[in-house]
matplotlib code that plots the C-alpha trace (Angstrom):
import matplotlib.pyplot as plt

x = [-3.7, -0.7, -2.2, -2.8, 0.8, 2.4, 0.5, 2.4, -0.8, -1.1, 2.1, 1.1, -2.2, -0.5, 2.2, -0.6, -2.2, 1.1, 2.0, -1.4, -1.1, 2.4, 1.1, -1.4, 1.4, 3.7, 0.8, 0.5, 4.2, 3.9, 1.2, 3.4, 6.4, 4.2, 3.1, 6.7, 7.5, 4.6, 5.6, 9.2, 8.0, 5.8, 8.7, 10.8, 8.0, 7.4, 11.1, 11.9, 13.7, 12.0, 13.8, 12.1, 10.8, 13.7, 16.2, 17.2, 18.5, 17.3, 19.5, 22.0, 19.8, 16.9, 19.1, 20.6, 17.1, 16.1, 19.3, 18.6, 15.0, 16.1, 18.7, 16.1, 13.7, 16.4, 17.0, 13.3, 12.9, 15.7, 14.4, 10.8, 12.0, 13.9, 11.0, 8.6, 11.0, 11.1, 7.3, 6.5, 8.9, 7.1, 3.6, 4.8, 6.0, 2.9, 0.7, 2.8, 2.3, -1.4, -1.3, 0.0, -3.2, -5.2, -3.4, -4.9, -8.4, -7.4, -6.9, -10.7, -10.8, -8.6, -8.4, -7.1, -4.7, -2.9, -0.5, 0.3, 0.9, 3.1, 5.3, 5.6, 6.5, 9.2, 10.8, 13.8, 14.5, 14.2, 16.6, 19.3, 18.5, 19.0, 22.5, 23.6, 21.8, 23.4, 26.8, 26.6, 25.2, 28.0, 30.6, 29.1, 28.8, 32.4, 33.4, 31.3, 33.1, 36.5, 35.1, 32.9, 33.5, 36.3, 34.0, 30.4, 29.1, 26.4, 29.2, 31.7, 31.0, 30.0, 26.5, 25.8, 26.9, 24.6, 21.7, 22.5, 22.8, 19.4, 18.0, 19.5, 17.8, 14.5, 15.4, 16.7, 19.8, 21.6, 23.5, 25.3, 26.6, 27.7, 29.6, 31.0, 34.7, 35.4, 32.5, 33.9, 34.5, 31.2, 29.3, 30.9, 30.0, 26.5, 25.8, 27.2, 25.2, 21.9, 22.5, 23.3, 21.3, 18.2, 17.8, 19.0, 18.7, 15.3, 13.8, 15.1, 13.4, 10.2, 10.6, 11.0, 7.8, 5.8, 6.9, 5.3, 2.4, 1.4, 1.1, -0.9, -3.3, -3.9, -4.6, -7.2, -8.7, -11.8, -12.5, -15.2, -14.3, -15.0, -18.1, -19.5, -18.9, -20.7, -23.6, -23.5, -23.8, -27.1, -28.3, -27.3, -30.2, -32.5, -30.1, -29.2, -26.0, -22.8, -22.3, -25.8, -25.0, -21.7, -23.4, -26.0, -23.5, -20.8, -22.9, -23.9, -22.2, -22.2, -19.2, -21.0, -23.5, -25.8, -28.4, -31.2, -29.3, -28.4, -32.0, -33.1, -30.6, -31.7, -35.4, -35.4, -32.8, -33.9, -33.1, -31.1, -28.8, -28.3, -27.3, -24.9, -23.2, -22.8, -21.5, -19.0, -17.7, -17.4, -15.5, -13.1, -12.6, -11.8, -9.4, -7.7, -7.3, -6.0, -4.0, -1.0, 2.5, 5.0, 7.8, 10.3, 8.1, 7.5, 11.2, 12.0, 9.3, 10.4, 14.0, 13.0, 10.9, 13.8, 16.2, 13.8, 13.1, 16.9, 17.5, 14.7, 16.1, 19.5, 18.1, 16.2, 19.4, 21.2, 18.5, 18.5, 22.3, 22.2, 19.5, 21.6, 24.7, 22.7, 21.2, 24.6, 26.1, 23.3, 23.8, 27.5, 27.0, 24.4, 26.8, 29.6, 27.2, 26.1, 29.8, 30.5, 33.0, 33.5, 31.8, 28.1, 26.3, 23.0, 20.5, 18.0, 14.3, 12.8, 10.5, 13.3, 13.1, 9.4, 9.8, 12.5, 10.1, 7.5, 10.1, 10.8, 7.0, 6.7, 9.6, 8.0, 4.7, 6.6, 8.1, 4.7, 3.4, 6.3, 5.6, 1.9, 2.8, 5.0, 2.3, -0.2, 2.3, 2.6, -1.2, -1.7, 1.1, -0.7, -4.0, -2.3, -0.8, -4.2, -5.7, -3.0, -3.6, -7.3, -6.6, -4.2, -6.6, -9.4, -7.1, -6.3, -9.9, -10.7, -7.8, -9.0, -12.6, -11.3, -9.3]
y = [-48.5, -46.4, -46.0, -49.8, -50.7, -48.1, -49.2, -51.3, -53.2, -54.5, -56.4, -57.6, -59.0, -60.8, -62.2, -63.5, -65.2, -66.7, -67.9, -69.4, -71.4, -72.4, -73.5, -75.8, -77.3, -77.8, -79.5, -82.1, -82.6, -83.1, -85.7, -87.5, -87.5, -88.7, -91.7, -92.5, -92.4, -94.6, -97.1, -97.1, -97.8, -100.6, -102.2, -102.2, -103.9, -106.4, -107.2, -107.5, -110.8, -113.5, -116.2, -119.6, -121.6, -124.1, -121.2, -121.0, -117.5, -115.7, -116.0, -113.3, -112.1, -111.5, -109.6, -107.6, -106.6, -105.6, -103.5, -101.8, -101.1, -99.5, -97.4, -96.3, -95.4, -93.4, -91.4, -90.9, -89.7, -87.2, -85.8, -85.7, -83.8, -81.3, -80.7, -80.2, -77.7, -75.6, -76.1, -74.7, -71.8, -71.0, -71.2, -68.9, -66.3, -66.7, -65.9, -62.8, -61.7, -62.2, -60.1, -57.1, -57.3, -56.2, -52.8, -52.4, -52.8, -50.4, -47.6, -47.2, -46.2, -43.2, -44.1, -47.6, -46.2, -44.1, -46.9, -47.8, -44.2, -43.6, -46.7, -45.9, -42.2, -43.0, -45.9, -43.7, -42.5, -46.0, -47.3, -44.7, -45.5, -49.2, -48.6, -46.8, -49.3, -52.4, -50.7, -50.1, -53.5, -55.2, -53.2, -54.2, -57.8, -57.9, -56.4, -59.0, -61.8, -60.6, -59.9, -63.0, -65.4, -67.3, -68.4, -68.1, -70.2, -67.7, -65.1, -67.6, -66.6, -63.4, -64.8, -66.0, -62.7, -60.7, -62.9, -62.5, -58.7, -58.5, -60.6, -58.2, -55.3, -57.1, -57.7, -61.3, -61.0, -63.2, -60.6, -62.9, -65.1, -62.1, -60.4, -63.6, -63.0, -59.3, -57.3, -53.8, -54.5, -56.3, -53.5, -50.9, -52.8, -53.5, -49.8, -48.5, -51.0, -50.2, -46.5, -46.3, -49.1, -49.2, -45.7, -43.7, -45.8, -47.5, -44.2, -42.5, -45.1, -44.5, -40.7, -41.2, -43.1, -40.9, -37.8, -39.1, -40.7, -37.3, -35.7, -38.6, -38.7, -34.9, -35.3, -38.0, -36.4, -35.2, -38.5, -40.9, -43.8, -47.4, -47.5, -44.3, -45.8, -49.1, -47.1, -45.0, -48.2, -48.9, -45.3, -45.3, -47.4, -44.4, -41.5, -39.8, -41.2, -39.3, -39.2, -37.6, -35.0, -34.2, -33.8, -31.4, -29.3, -28.8, -26.5, -24.2, -20.7, -19.9, -19.6, -21.0, -23.9, -24.5, -27.1, -25.0, -24.5, -28.2, -29.3, -26.9, -28.4, -31.9, -31.9, -35.6, -35.2, -35.4, -32.7, -35.1, -36.0, -32.4, -31.5, -34.4, -33.4, -29.8, -30.8, -33.2, -30.5, -28.0, -30.5, -31.2, -27.4, -26.7, -29.7, -28.4, -24.9, -26.3, -29.2, -29.8, -30.0, -32.8, -32.2, -31.9, -29.4, -27.4, -27.2, -26.1, -23.4, -22.1, -22.0, -20.0, -17.6, -17.1, -16.3, -13.8, -12.1, -11.9, -10.2, -7.7, -7.1, -6.5, -3.9, -2.2, -2.0, -0.4, 2.2, 2.9, 3.3, 5.6, 7.7, 7.8, 9.0, 11.7, 12.8, 13.0, 14.9, 17.4, 17.9, 18.5, 21.0, 22.9, 23.1, 24.4, 26.9, 28.2, 28.7, 30.5, 27.9, 26.9, 28.1, 28.5, 25.2, 24.2, 23.5, 20.7, 21.3, 22.0, 19.0, 16.6, 14.7, 14.2, 13.0, 10.5, 9.1, 8.7, 6.8, 4.5, 4.0, 3.2, 0.7, -1.0, -1.2, -2.5, -5.2, -6.3, -6.3, -8.5, -11.0, -11.1, -11.5, -14.4, -16.1, -15.4, -16.9, -20.0, -20.3, -19.7, -22.2, -24.9, -24.0, -24.1, -27.5, -28.9, -27.6, -29.2, -32.5, -32.3, -31.5, -34.4, -36.7, -35.6, -36.1, -39.6, -40.4, -39.2, -41.2, -44.3, -43.8, -43.6, -46.8]
z = [6.2, 7.3, 10.7, 10.9, 10.0, 12.2, 15.3, 17.8, 18.7, 15.2, 15.5, 19.0, 17.6, 14.7, 17.0, 19.3, 16.3, 15.2, 18.6, 19.1, 16.0, 17.0, 20.4, 18.8, 16.6, 19.6, 21.5, 18.7, 18.8, 22.6, 22.1, 19.6, 21.9, 24.7, 22.6, 21.8, 25.5, 26.4, 23.6, 24.9, 28.4, 27.1, 25.2, 28.4, 30.3, 27.6, 27.0, 30.7, 31.2, 33.3, 35.2, 34.8, 37.7, 37.4, 37.7, 34.0, 33.1, 30.0, 26.9, 25.9, 23.0, 25.4, 27.8, 24.9, 23.6, 27.1, 27.5, 24.2, 25.2, 28.5, 26.7, 24.2, 27.1, 28.8, 25.6, 25.1, 28.7, 28.4, 25.1, 26.4, 29.5, 27.5, 25.2, 28.2, 29.6, 26.4, 25.9, 29.4, 28.8, 25.5, 27.2, 30.0, 27.4, 25.4, 28.4, 29.2, 25.6, 25.9, 29.0, 27.0, 24.9, 27.9, 27.7, 24.2, 25.8, 28.6, 26.0, 25.8, 29.5, 30.4, 34.1, 33.2, 30.6, 33.1, 34.1, 30.5, 29.4, 32.4, 31.7, 28.0, 28.7, 31.3, 29.4, 28.1, 31.7, 33.1, 30.4, 31.4, 35.1, 34.4, 33.0, 36.1, 38.4, 36.7, 36.8, 40.6, 41.3, 39.3, 41.3, 44.6, 43.5, 42.5, 45.9, 47.7, 45.9, 47.2, 50.7, 51.3, 48.4, 50.2, 53.0, 51.8, 48.9, 47.9, 47.1, 45.5, 41.9, 40.1, 39.2, 42.7, 44.1, 41.8, 42.8, 46.5, 46.1, 44.5, 47.3, 49.9, 48.1, 48.8, 52.5, 52.4, 54.6, 57.0, 59.0, 61.4, 58.6, 56.6, 59.4, 60.9, 59.9, 59.6, 61.1, 60.4, 56.7, 56.3, 58.0, 55.8, 52.6, 53.8, 54.8, 51.6, 49.6, 51.4, 51.2, 47.5, 46.0, 48.3, 49.7, 46.6, 43.5, 44.2, 45.4, 42.3, 40.2, 42.1, 41.5, 37.8, 37.6, 39.9, 38.0, 34.8, 36.7, 38.3, 34.8, 33.4, 36.4, 36.1, 32.4, 33.0, 36.1, 34.2, 32.4, 33.5, 35.8, 34.7, 36.9, 35.3, 31.8, 32.8, 34.0, 30.9, 28.7, 30.5, 29.8, 26.1, 25.1, 25.7, 25.1, 21.8, 20.3, 20.5, 16.7, 16.3, 18.9, 17.2, 13.8, 15.3, 17.3, 14.6, 12.3, 15.3, 15.0, 18.7, 21.1, 24.2, 24.1, 27.1, 27.7, 26.1, 22.8, 22.9, 23.3, 20.6, 18.2, 19.1, 20.0, 21.0, 23.7, 27.3, 29.8, 32.0, 29.1, 28.1, 31.7, 31.9, 28.7, 29.8, 33.2, 31.6, 29.2, 32.0, 34.1, 31.2, 30.6, 34.2, 34.4, 31.2, 32.7, 36.0, 34.6, 36.7, 35.4, 36.2, 38.6, 35.8, 33.9, 37.0, 37.8, 34.3, 34.5, 37.8, 36.6, 33.5, 35.5, 38.0, 35.2, 33.6, 37.0, 37.6, 34.2, 35.0, 38.5, 37.0, 34.5, 37.3, 39.4, 36.5, 36.1, 39.9, 40.0, 37.0, 38.8, 42.0, 40.0, 38.3, 41.6, 43.3, 40.3, 40.5, 44.2, 43.7, 40.9, 42.9, 45.8, 43.6, 42.1, 45.5, 46.4, 43.1, 42.1, 38.5, 35.3, 35.1, 34.8, 33.5, 36.3, 35.9, 35.8, 39.3, 38.8, 37.8, 41.1, 40.8, 37.2, 38.3, 40.9, 38.1, 36.1, 39.0, 39.4, 35.8, 35.9, 38.9, 36.9, 33.9, 36.0, 37.3, 33.7, 32.6, 35.4, 34.5, 30.8, 31.6, 33.7, 30.8, 28.3, 30.4, 30.6, 26.8, 26.1, 28.1, 26.3, 22.9, 23.8, 24.8, 21.5, 19.5, 21.3, 20.6, 16.9, 16.7, 18.3, 15.9, 12.9, 14.1, 14.5, 11.0, 9.6, 11.5, 10.2, 6.6, 7.1]

ax = plt.figure().add_subplot(projection="3d")
ax.plot(x, y, z, "-o")
ax.set_aspect("equal")
plt.show()
């Protein structure tokens, strides 16, 4: 029950049901208003004054009734037109809401769900982008009012200027009309607008979406396409069901399952189905190991590796400098000792230089090990993330089955 109430699609379904009932109710109201309009039009036609053959004009009471009928018809026409406008607006919104229900059906096909997941994941970034975009667009619209509003009607007000700026973004531009009075100022405004709003902001919006889309597409790379699923529906009439395969495989205490073990656990399974299942699982495993990161995650990972390598390089430089200082000190002491200057000194071991070289070699090896450890940590982190996602999906399925 908790899963049902916390799902967004639950409210979308109930809203669709409610709006469907409201649509039927508004349709009956529309029919009633249409009958009233027809009746008012008939009253005007019936009460229309008629001049007699001898030229006698209708009485004042007849003219008054006709005037009242025409006034009433005008009122009914205005009310009916206003109702039709709002009714059409409601129907357009209702159709858009029904369109969102298709995305619920798309959840059952990973390739179709890529778009929906990409849009939902990048909504926070698009919201922040929209704030910056609207701020810049408002500033350019205000500037265009001061520059062109005194001579061009489409820039005379803030609302019209906003509309015209949006149209310029989509390529609707009358260049000769825009630069008719002050070409230099107009060209400066136009180049600045196109550079910031078109080349920078719109491409940045595309980069935000493609960043998330690349990760979602990589995650769904191993899933079946819609054509494979449709073909699979035709084959499921003769294949063993997925639930039966899962019940037979879960008790097996083996690390690796091949087609022979699978057919031994499920004797009625055909060899073709066993091969297809093993191929699909291998494809999913390979895709999980090679799953690509988004541009943002890759940038963060490269930055973290760069900082770690810089710290290691700094430590190696400190050790190297310490070794150089020790070596130079040893050379000076040996030189003073050979000249008989100063008190007796302690001489280092004859193999000290070789040992220092061994230390340098070990430090180099240690640096390589640290780099490999970092790469392995990244790989295990991705593997652990995939396992957590699989566990979470299994828990959701179990909860959904209980409900």
